[in-house]
C-alpha positions as a Python dict, from the first residue, in 0.01 Angstrom:
ca = {
    (1, 'M'): (0, 0, 0),
    (2, 'S'): (-16, -224, -306),
    (3, 'Y'): (260, -483, -342),
    (4, 'C'): (466, -416, -655),
    (5, 'L'): (486, -745, -841),
    (6, 'P'): (797, -807, -1054),
    (7, 'F'): (592, -933, -1350),
    (8, 'E'): (288, -836, -1553),
    (9, 'Y'): (-21, -1052, -1572),
    (10, 'K'): (-359, -1085, -1739),
    (11, 'V'): (-674, -1154, -1538),
    (12, 'I'): (-968, -1362, -1663),
    (13, 'Y'): (-1284, -1364, -1451),
    (14, 'S'): (-1530, -1653, -1472),
    (15, 'R'): (-1777, -1857, -1269),
    (16, 'R'): (-1512, -2055, -1087),
    (17, 'R'): (-1447, -2099, -716),
    (18, 'S'): (-1071, -2062, -689),
    (19, 'L'): (-775, -1872, -830),
    (20, 'S'): (-521, -2028, -1062),
    (21, 'V'): (-219, -1904, -1250),
    (22, 'K'): (-78, -2022, -1582),
    (23, 'I'): (257, -1932, -1735),
    (24, 'S'): (300, -1987, -2108),
    (25, 'D'): (635, -2076, -2259),
    (26, 'D'): (682, -1712, -2367),
    (27, 'N'): (639, -1613, -2000),
    (28, 'S'): (301, -1445, -2040),
    (29, 'L'): (113, -1494, -1715),
    (30, 'T'): (-263, -1544, -1683),
    (31, 'V'): (-463, -1546, -1361),
    (32, 'R'): (-809, -1702, -1363),
    (33, 'C'): (-1035, -1612, -1075),
    (34, 'P'): (-1399, -1588, -963),
    (35, 'V'): (-1605, -1289, -1074),
    (36, 'G'): (-1569, -1010, -821),
    (37, 'T'): (-1226, -1106, -690),
    (38, 'S'): (-1049, -793, -568),
    (39, 'E'): (-717, -673, -705),
    (40, 'S'): (-562, -698, -361),
    (41, 'K'): (-662, -1063, -332),
    (42, 'I'): (-516, -1138, -675),
    (43, 'E'): (-190, -964, -580),
    (44, 'S'): (-177, -1153, -250),
    (45, 'F'): (-228, -1480, -439),
    (46, 'L'): (52, -1394, -682),
    (47, 'R'): (278, -1281, -402),
    (48, 'D'): (240, -1622, -239),
    (49, 'K'): (322, -1784, -573),
    (50, 'S'): (598, -1537, -660),
    (51, 'R'): (894, -1767, -598),
    (52, 'W'): (742, -2048, -806),
    (53, 'I'): (647, -1805, -1083),
    (54, 'Q'): (994, -1656, -1109),
    (55, 'M'): (1160, -1999, -1106),
    (56, 'H'): (927, -2111, -1385),
    (57, 'M'): (994, -1795, -1584),
    (58, 'A'): (1370, -1841, -1549),
    (59, 'S'): (1336, -2197, -1676),
    (60, 'N'): (1130, -2078, -1974),
    (61, 'A'): (1382, -1806, -2054),
    (62, 'A'): (1665, -2061, -2055),
    (63, 'A'): (1468, -2289, -2286),
    (64, 'M'): (1387, -2005, -2524),
    (65, 'S'): (1753, -1906, -2530),
    (66, 'A'): (1844, -2261, -2634),
    (67, 'F'): (1596, -2235, -2924),
    (68, 'A'): (1681, -1875, -3019),
    (69, 'D'): (1783, -1966, -3376),
    (70, 'V'): (1462, -2168, -3424),
    (71, 'I'): (1250, -1881, -3297),
    (72, 'A'): (1438, -1646, -3532),
    (73, 'Y'): (1367, -1881, -3827),
    (74, 'K'): (1740, -1937, -3879),
    (75, 'K'): (1705, -2307, -3798),
    (76, 'V'): (1423, -2559, -3799),
    (77, 'L'): (1383, -2880, -3601),
    (78, 'I'): (1327, -3218, -3762),
    (79, 'G'): (1286, -3504, -3518),
    (80, 'G'): (1437, -3282, -3249),
    (81, 'V'): (1753, -3208, -3451),
    (82, 'A'): (1825, -2849, -3558),
    (83, 'Y'): (1885, -2793, -3930),
    (84, 'D'): (1986, -2466, -4093),
    (85, 'L'): (1686, -2305, -4263),
    (86, 'K'): (1738, -2135, -4599),
    (87, 'I'): (1501, -1971, -4845),
    (88, 'V'): (1592, -2080, -5200),
    (89, 'D'): (1416, -2151, -5529),
    (90, 'R'): (1318, -2512, -5455),
    (91, 'N'): (1223, -2735, -5162),
    (92, 'Y'): (1454, -3008, -5032),
    (93, 'I'): (1642, -3133, -4727),
    (94, 'S'): (2017, -3185, -4740),
    (95, 'K'): (2246, -3334, -4477),
    (96, 'D'): (2220, -3037, -4242),
    (97, 'T'): (1996, -2783, -4416),
    (98, 'V'): (1627, -2743, -4492),
    (99, 'C'): (1581, -2544, -4813),
    (100, 'I'): (1238, -2403, -4889),
    (101, 'T'): (1081, -2143, -5115),
    (102, 'G'): (890, -2006, -4814),
    (103, 'T'): (749, -2115, -4480),
    (104, 'V'): (424, -2224, -4647),
    (105, 'A'): (624, -2493, -4829),
    (106, 'L'): (756, -2635, -4503),
    (107, 'K'): (438, -2828, -4425),
    (108, 'R'): (443, -3021, -4754),
    (109, 'L'): (818, -3087, -4734),
    (110, 'L'): (806, -3222, -4378),
    (111, 'I'): (507, -3446, -4446),
    (112, 'K'): (671, -3575, -4764),
    (113, 'S'): (1005, -3640, -4591),
    (114, 'C'): (893, -3763, -4248),
    (115, 'G'): (522, -3844, -4271),
    (116, 'D'): (558, -4205, -4385),
    (117, 'R'): (789, -4303, -4097),
    (118, 'F'): (555, -4132, -3852),
    (119, 'S'): (253, -4311, -4001),
    (120, 'E'): (429, -4648, -3974),
    (121, 'R'): (499, -4594, -3604),
    (122, 'F'): (140, -4476, -3554),
    (123, 'K'): (-5, -4784, -3723),
    (124, 'G'): (234, -5013, -3538),
    (125, 'F'): (139, -4867, -3202),
    (126, 'A'): (-232, -4889, -3282),
    (127, 'E'): (-204, -5253, -3390),
    (128, 'K'): (12, -5352, -3093),
    (129, 'N'): (-235, -5204, -2843),
    (130, 'G'): (-558, -5294, -3021),
    (131, 'F'): (-670, -4941, -3107),
    (132, 'V'): (-915, -4890, -3394),
    (133, 'Y'): (-921, -4555, -3573),
    (134, 'S'): (-1093, -4426, -3886),
    (135, 'S'): (-829, -4212, -4055),
    (136, 'L'): (-492, -4043, -4009),
    (137, 'S'): (-401, -3701, -4150),
    (138, 'F'): (-187, -3392, -4094),
    (139, 'R'): (-279, -3025, -4078),
    (140, 'S'): (-152, -2704, -3921),
    (141, 'Y'): (-272, -2617, -3572),
    (142, 'K'): (-167, -2320, -3359),
    (143, 'G'): (-249, -2455, -3016),
    (144, 'R'): (-248, -2834, -3019),
    (145, 'W'): (-44, -3131, -3133),
    (146, 'G'): (-330, -3354, -3237),
    (147, 'C'): (-703, -3415, -3240),
    (148, 'C'): (-931, -3720, -3235),
    (149, 'D'): (-1293, -3651, -3333),
    (150, 'S'): (-1606, -3841, -3232),
    (151, 'K'): (-1569, -4073, -3533),
    (152, 'N'): (-1208, -4156, -3443),
    (153, 'N'): (-1054, -3959, -3726),
    (154, 'I'): (-712, -3857, -3596),
    (155, 'T'): (-538, -3544, -3719),
    (156, 'F'): (-186, -3442, -3616),
    (157, 'N'): (-21, -3104, -3627),
    (158, 'Y'): (245, -3141, -3896),
    (159, 'K'): (482, -2949, -3666),
    (160, 'L'): (483, -3256, -3442),
    (161, 'L'): (731, -3396, -3696),
    (162, 'M'): (980, -3138, -3570),
    (163, 'L'): (985, -3287, -3221),
    (164, 'P'): (1199, -3573, -3082),
    (165, 'Q'): (1057, -3915, -3166),
    (166, 'D'): (966, -4008, -2808),
    (167, 'L'): (751, -3695, -2781),
    (168, 'Q'): (586, -3775, -3114),
    (169, 'D'): (511, -4122, -2979),
    (170, 'C'): (358, -3972, -2664),
    (171, 'V'): (115, -3769, -2875),
    (172, 'I'): (39, -4076, -3088),
    (173, 'A'): (-50, -4269, -2771),
    (174, 'H'): (-256, -3978, -2637),
    (175, 'E'): (-471, -3944, -2948),
    (176, 'L'): (-519, -4319, -2990),
    (177, 'C'): (-639, -4342, -2629),
    (178, 'H'): (-909, -4093, -2726),
    (179, 'T'): (-1052, -4352, -2965),
    (180, 'R'): (-1170, -4534, -2651),
    (181, 'V'): (-1216, -4247, -2406),
    (182, 'H'): (-1316, -3912, -2557),
    (183, 'D'): (-1227, -3698, -2257),
    (184, 'H'): (-945, -3647, -2006),
    (185, 'S'): (-1105, -3835, -1718),
    (186, 'A'): (-926, -4063, -1472),
    (187, 'R'): (-1022, -4352, -1701),
    (188, 'F'): (-841, -4187, -1991),
    (189, 'H'): (-524, -4124, -1791),
    (190, 'A'): (-526, -4480, -1657),
    (191, 'L'): (-539, -4610, -2014),
    (192, 'L'): (-261, -4375, -2126),
    (193, 'D'): (-44, -4478, -1830),
    (194, 'A'): (-95, -4843, -1926),
    (195, 'V'): (1, -4809, -2294),
    (196, 'F'): (264, -4534, -2259),
    (197, 'P'): (403, -4540, -1902),
    (198, 'S'): (640, -4248, -1955),
    (199, 'N'): (365, -4013, -2075),
    (200, 'R'): (370, -3785, -1771),
    (201, 'T'): (741, -3715, -1805),
    (202, 'A'): (708, -3677, -2181),
    (203, 'E'): (417, -3434, -2151),
    (204, 'K'): (620, -3210, -1920),
    (205, 'R'): (896, -3200, -2183),
    (206, 'L'): (638, -3144, -2454),
    (207, 'K'): (542, -2813, -2294),
    (208, 'G'): (892, -2689, -2368),
    (209, 'Y'): (817, -2718, -2740),
    (210, 'S'): (475, -2555, -2737),
    (211, 'F'): (618, -2238, -2894),
    (212, 'I'): (667, -2440, -3215),
    (213, 'A'): (292, -2498, -3244),
    (214, 'R'): (246, -2121, -3270),
    (215, 'M'): (511, -2076, -3539),
    (216, 'Y'): (498, -2102, -3920),
}
């Protein structure tokens, strides 16, 4: 008899040798497995992981509850601080409120208000650690915080400006390390550990904000 799992999941088959499971911050669950893997084997795998999965889902649910007003577009984060979000006839930031004509205007307002300070920290970190880059810019991404291309042009998701400063700095360090190592090899991680020792802890916290990258 098939084991009744207490959660739904999506299966992706590919030319891989083992099974893996990924839980997104919205608690959607994806299983990746070799082509031809039976449903019973997938269920057995998930059953073995069930306790870990449910613990992770409970943690995600708690985090999403804490950001309920942000998810509902009632508030918006700036540097990790929640501001009231209001739709008005002009764009500005007051002591505790972000006023915009629409969500499209948020990108320009955040870059105008916070971009210079971010750029100064970016340039300071690059200079301190001897990194050479070609350009710095902002754009909107849905699934990443930043990107460094083969010519060392670095582009950040403008929504990174919503995050706490230490998490912004972690992404700055990550992308600048790609100017020397354009992959995620052991060499890359060794470099990142050297220039930003707290990156592993910061990256775990960063996952708790990944829902923001999909918003706006």
